[in-house]
N, C-alpha and C positions, 0 to 999 in steps of 0.2 A: 462241343463237335469232336470228331475222333479225331486221333492225331496221326500223323503220316509217318509211316516205317521208311526210313531211310536204309539205301542199298550202295555200298561200293564200291565200284569194280576190280580197286586197287587193293582192297583190303580181302574181298573173295578171291581172286584168282589164285595166290597161294596153296590154298586150299586144297586145288584140286590134284597137287602133287607134283612131279618130275615128269610122270611120264605124259601128261596131259599133250596135244597137240598144237592146243591154241587157247590155254587158259584165260588169256586178258579177253578174248571174244566171247568164251562160253560164258564168264564171270560177266560182261559188260549184259549179255543177250538177258542173264536169271535175272539182272537191276531191272534191267526194262520193263520187262514183264511184272515184276514184284512191284517196282511204282506205278503201273499201271493199275495194278488190282487195288493197292492204297489208294488210288486216286478216285476210281470208281467206288470203294469205303466209305469216303470221305464226301463224295457227292452223294450215296445213299442216304448217311449220315445226316446232311443238309437237308434231304429230301424231307426224311420220317419226320424230323424235328418238325419243318417248316406246316407238313402236313397234321402235324399232331397240334400247331399253333394254330393253323387256321377250320380243323373239327371246333374246336376248343371255341374259338371265334363265333363259327356260328352257332355253338348253343347257346353264348351268351346273349349274342344278338335275339336268338329262340325268345328269350326272356322278354324282349319288347312284347311279345304276342301274348306272355303271362303277364303281364302290368296291363295292359288292353282289357284282360279281361277280368282281371282281379277289379281294376278299377269302375268298369260296367258293369258289373255286380255288386258292386258296393255304393253303389248311387242311384238313386231314384227315376225310375225309367223317365222321366222328362228330363233329363240330364244325359242319357246315355250317350247318342250323337257327339255330344260335346265333347267327353270326357276321352271318348273315342278318337277322337282328332288332334286332340293334344298328345295323345300318347304316339298318333305317326309322327306330328310335326316335330317333336322331341328327338326322335330320329332323324328326321331329314332335315330342320336346323343344325342338331346338330352335328349331322354326317359335313357340312358345310363350313361351322365355322372352326371343327374340330381341325378339319383338312388345313384349315390357311391359316390357322391360328395356335389352335390348344394344344398339337401334338408337338409341336415346336416348344410352345413354354414348359409343356411336362417331360419329355425327353432330347430335346434339342441339345446335346453335348458335343466338345466341351463347352462347357456355362458355368456360372457360376451358381451356388448351393441357394441361391433365390428360384431362380426363373430359367428357363432355357431359353435358347436364341440361334440356334438352328433347326434346320428342313421347314422350312415355312414354307406350305404349299409344296410338300415332302419334296423339296428341291434336295439334289443329294442322295436322294433316296432311290436303287439299296443303295449301303455300304457296308462295310465290313460288322459294324456290331447292331443296324437297323435293317428290316426288310419292310416290305408293304404286308407281309401279314400281321407284322409287329402295329403298325398301324390301325389295321384292321380289328386287331384282339382291344385294342388300347380305347377305338372309338367305341365297343359295344359296350365296355365302361363306361365310359362317359355319358353316354344317351342315358346308361341304368341309374347314373345320380340324378339326372335331368328328369328322368320317368319316376323315381323314387318321388319330388320335391314337388309334385302336379297332383299328387291323390291328395296334400294339405291342404290345399285351396281351392279343392273340387266343389263344386255347384253354385260358384257366386263370383265366380275370378272372369274379368272379360280375354276375351281371346287377343288379342293384343298384349298384355301382360305376360301372356301363355309364351308370345313369342320373342317377347324381348328377354323376360329372367331365363330363358332356356338358351336363345345364342349367350348371352354373358356369364351364365355356369358353364354350358359346357365348352364356352371360347377362351377363360380367362380363370376362373374360379378355380374349378376343379382341378383345371391341369397345374397350378403352381403346386397345390396342396401333393396330386401325386409326382411332381418335381421334388418335394420335399422328402419324401419317405420313398419312391422306388427309382427315382433316378440315380444313376450312376456319383451325380453330381452335388446331388442335396444335402442339403447340413444336415439334416437329421436320417436319413437311408443307410440302412444297413449293407447294402452296397456298396455304399463311398469305399472307396480307395484310399480317402484320407486317412483326417481324424474322422473318429467314429463317435456320437454324442453317449457320452457317458461308459466308454469301449465297446458298445453296442452297437448303437443306432437302433433305430423304432422296428421290432420285428410286427410287419401288417403284412402280411402273404399277401391274403384277397381283399382287400381292404373293407373290413369291419370301420374304421374310422377316415380312411381314402374316400369311399364312397357311400357308406350307408352314412356316416355320422355328417358329412356335409351335405346329403340331398335332404336329413334330415334335421339339421338345424337350420337347413334354406327355408324347408317345409314350417319351420316354426315359426320363422320372423313373420312368411306370408300368413300363415293363418291370426299369427297376433293382431298383425296392422289389420288386418280386412277383419276381422271380428268372427262369429259364429253366427253359421246361419240362419237364417229368419226361422222361429221356432224350434230352434235345437236347447236353450233353455225357457221355461216360464217366468213369468213376471219375479215368482220368490226365490229364483236362480236353480229350482231343479232340472237336472238334465231332463231330456225329452228325447227319445228314442224316434231318430230319423233313419229309420232301417236301409240298407239298399234295395235293389228292386228284385235281385237275382242272386238267391245262395249256389243253384247250379255254375253261375257264369265265376262266381268266387271260388269254387274249388275246383274249377275247369283252369283258371289261370294258379291257382296253388300248387296244382299239381305240373304244371308247366313250368311255373319258377323252380321248383324242384326237380324237373328234368336238365332245366338252362343250369340250374346253382352244380352239376358237374363237369361243366365246363368253366364256369366262375373258379371255384376253388381249385380244383386239379391242373383247370388248362394254364394257372399262374406262375406253374414250373416253367413255361414257354417253350420247355424242351424234356422230350422223356426220356432218349438214348444216350444217357449217361452210367456209365458204371462206375458206382463206388469202391468196389473191388475188382479187378480186371479180371473174368471169366467166374464171377462167381453168378449166383441163380438170384443177388439183392444188386438191386440199384435203384437209379430214380426214376422204373416204371413200379417197383414196390413202393416207395413214397408217395407214388400217384396213384395207387389203390390204398395206401393207407389214408389219404388225403380224403377218398371218396368217404369213406366208413366213418371217417371222423364227422364229415358232413351230414353226414345221415343220421348218424346215433344221436346228432347234437338236436336236430329236427325234430326229429321220432322223441325224443324225451321233452319235448317245451312241448311239442305237439299234446302229449298226453297230460301234462302236468297241467297245461290250462283247463284243458276237457276238465279234470275233477276240481279244479281248482274254482275255474266259474261255477262247477254243479253245486257247489258248497256255498257258493258267493251269493248265486242267481237263483238255483234250483233248477237249473234248465243245461240239458245237454244240445251247447251250441256250437253248428257245423263253422259257421264264421269267426268263433272266437278262437276253435281250434286251427283253424288255418293259418289267421293272424298268429297265432302262440307259435306254429313250424316257423313262419316266417324268422319271428323270432331268433329261434333256437340259430339257425341257419344264419342271420346278421352278426348273431354272437362268434360265432363259430370261424366264421371267415377270415377273419388275423390270425389264428393259429392253429387253422386246421393242420398246415403241415407239420407241426412240429411240439406236436402235445400226442397222449396214446390215446387210446379210444376210451377207455374208461374214462377220461379226464372230460371227453366230448360229452360226456353222459352228465355230468354237474355243472358244464357251463349251460347246457340245452334244460336244467333244472332253473336255474339261478337266471335263464332268460328268461324264460315264463313268470317266474314271480316279478323282476326288474319292468318287465310288459304290464302285467296287470298292477302292480302299485302304482306306474306312470297311469295308465287312463283312470284311475280312482283319484291321483290328485288332479288330472285334468279337468274333470268335471268337477271337483273342487274347487278350482279356480276360472270353471266357465271357458273353458280351453276347447274350441270345438277341430276337430281336426276328422274328418270324413272315415281318411283309412289306416288311420292311428301310424301317422307315419313318423312325426318327431318321437312319439313313443315309442315303436317298432325299430325302425332306422337308426332315430339317435340315440332311445335309451340304450336300445340292446348291444348298438355297437360300440357304445362305448364300454360295457360290461365288456363286452369280447376284448378290446382294447387292455383292458387290466385284467381278462382271463386269462391272455396269452402268458403277459409279464409272472403270475403266480404259478403256470403249469407247464412251460414250454422247459424240454429234456434236453439235457447235454448233449446226446448224442446226435439228436435229429436238428438240433441247432447248429452243432459243427459238419454234420451232411452237407445241407442245402446254405450255410452264411460263413461258412468257414472253424476254424479249431480255434480253442481260447475264446470263444466270445461267452459274454454273459448268459445266464438260459434264468429259467424262472426261479420266484423266490422258496416257493413252497417244496421246490424240487434241488435245492441246495445251491442254487445258484446265486444268493443274495440278493439285492436290490437295487442293482443298477440298471439292468432293463425297466422294472418299475418305475425307477423314475424320468427315463426317456419317454415312457408309456403317459406317462402322467400329462409330463407334458406334451406329448400328440395331442391329449384329450384338449390341455388348454389352447393351443395354438390353434387348434383346428377352429373350436369354437371362436376364439377370436379372428382368427380370418374371416370367417362364413359369414359372424355377425354384422364384421366393419366393411363388409362388402356386400352381401344380401340385403340385411336389413337397411340399408340408406338407400338402396335399389328401390324394395318394394314401398318405403315411406316416400320418395320420390314419385312412384307412380301412383300411390296413393292419393296424394296432393297435385296432383293433374288429372284425378279423378278418372286415370287408366287402369284402374286396379280392380274395381267393385263394380258389378253390376248394379241396374236399380234394383229396388223391392219389387216393382212391376214387373218387371222382365226374371225375378229371381223366383217367384209365385205361381209365375205362368211356365216358367222353364227355358232354358236354352234353348234346347232343342227346336222350340217352337218358334221363340223370338231373335233365334241368332242364328239359326241354321236350317229354316226355311221346313223343317216340318219334323216328324219322333222318328223313331229308330225303328219302332216296332208300327205293323200297318193297323191303324185303326180307323173307322169312319164315325160321322159326327150322326148324331139323332135325327136333327134337322136344322136347318140354314140358321135360327134363332139359338140355337146353343154353340156355334162356333167360336162367339167375342166369351163364351165362358168355358170354353177348353174341357167343355163336359165330353167325355169320350166312350167308346164301348169298345170292346174286342169282337173283330167280325168272324162269328162263329163258321163254320164250313156247312155245306147245304146237302143233304144228301142229293144226286145225282142217278138216273138211269143210263147206261150206257148201251148207245145200240152195236151190236157187233153185226 
């Protein structure tokens, strides 16, 4: 926020000279006016930064619609309503549990290095350090992590399992991780005012590790414990494509996510009215623009690399693969978007596409079924993004955002301390999410609350669990209802009487 200017009538009065009739009164009046102006400028600074954060929160929340469209297009038509409903409930259940517990666990300061313990139910908010806009922005991040996970276990998971895991992930698992790396009290946070991990802390600016790896690894355990969908692999173990029913929805969802990412990454500055050099054209507003540019370049490069890479491997120009590649580039650049040069973002996107393609090949080899490639895209590309930041973070950008004298990227001459901190981040996120979400999915599986029956899976959850299909169909005749043989309603020609 802007600093408040000070004015002293005692110091100002002698400057009027000996001929002034009432120098003290004049000095007091001038100081009062300056103080008033300074206060208004400070108020304006708060208002501008809060508006910026709220607008960014709205953009990030719009990504829920992107996730919904992407998921809907990536599953078969018989499960469309189910996957759409899970996305709605990720936001709804996540909102309540993040309000009650999650935000306090994540940012409840002062606290210890492991978990926060203030602001439960937003008690004592607003405060000098936390406002309602901070909660809204962080809630949008929390439900994004839960939305990521839902794609891994799509088309075969009971509805109650979605509710349980979503509440647990947004209310406890994700907040603890975000406390470690984003809170001023977190043991590995680059914002920690005390001892920094390897003298640097972890630079995970917008969450390649905190958001994407958490969601991806949680989805990995869910999909592993559930097993593949019926028909995903034949008796010899070869992969069988179970294509989503709408490439149009996939593309729509991808563009909505792309749009929302401009709140996800640039918005993570939390404020925009910060001058690096007073009176200069260059300030945090420039860093916000640079972050949007690096985000764009990484995604574009990953999309093109995936396009040509999959063309060489499969012989097709596949729009769904390109969309996933684009999102993989975004997931990777999220950690270092604010501290790398635009040319480095191109490298990030290129490698992210290679990581995604390689992880998909590995998934087929081990018979792992993930309808939206969540573990490969968010987990694999997110982990690469964490490493990438430790290699390419620049000295000047790190100093502007986190403070001077910090270690920076290995390839930029900053030594290996930042890389060591980021390797630890990958290990502890993997361990924490595995130790919490893995047992949760296993218990749900043992209680028969995780996977639906084979009959329901074959018929589709829209019909068996949600009372009908997402699209308008009608049966050929009553005898075919049990066979679920449907045909689309064709438009009929009508004559309008005018």
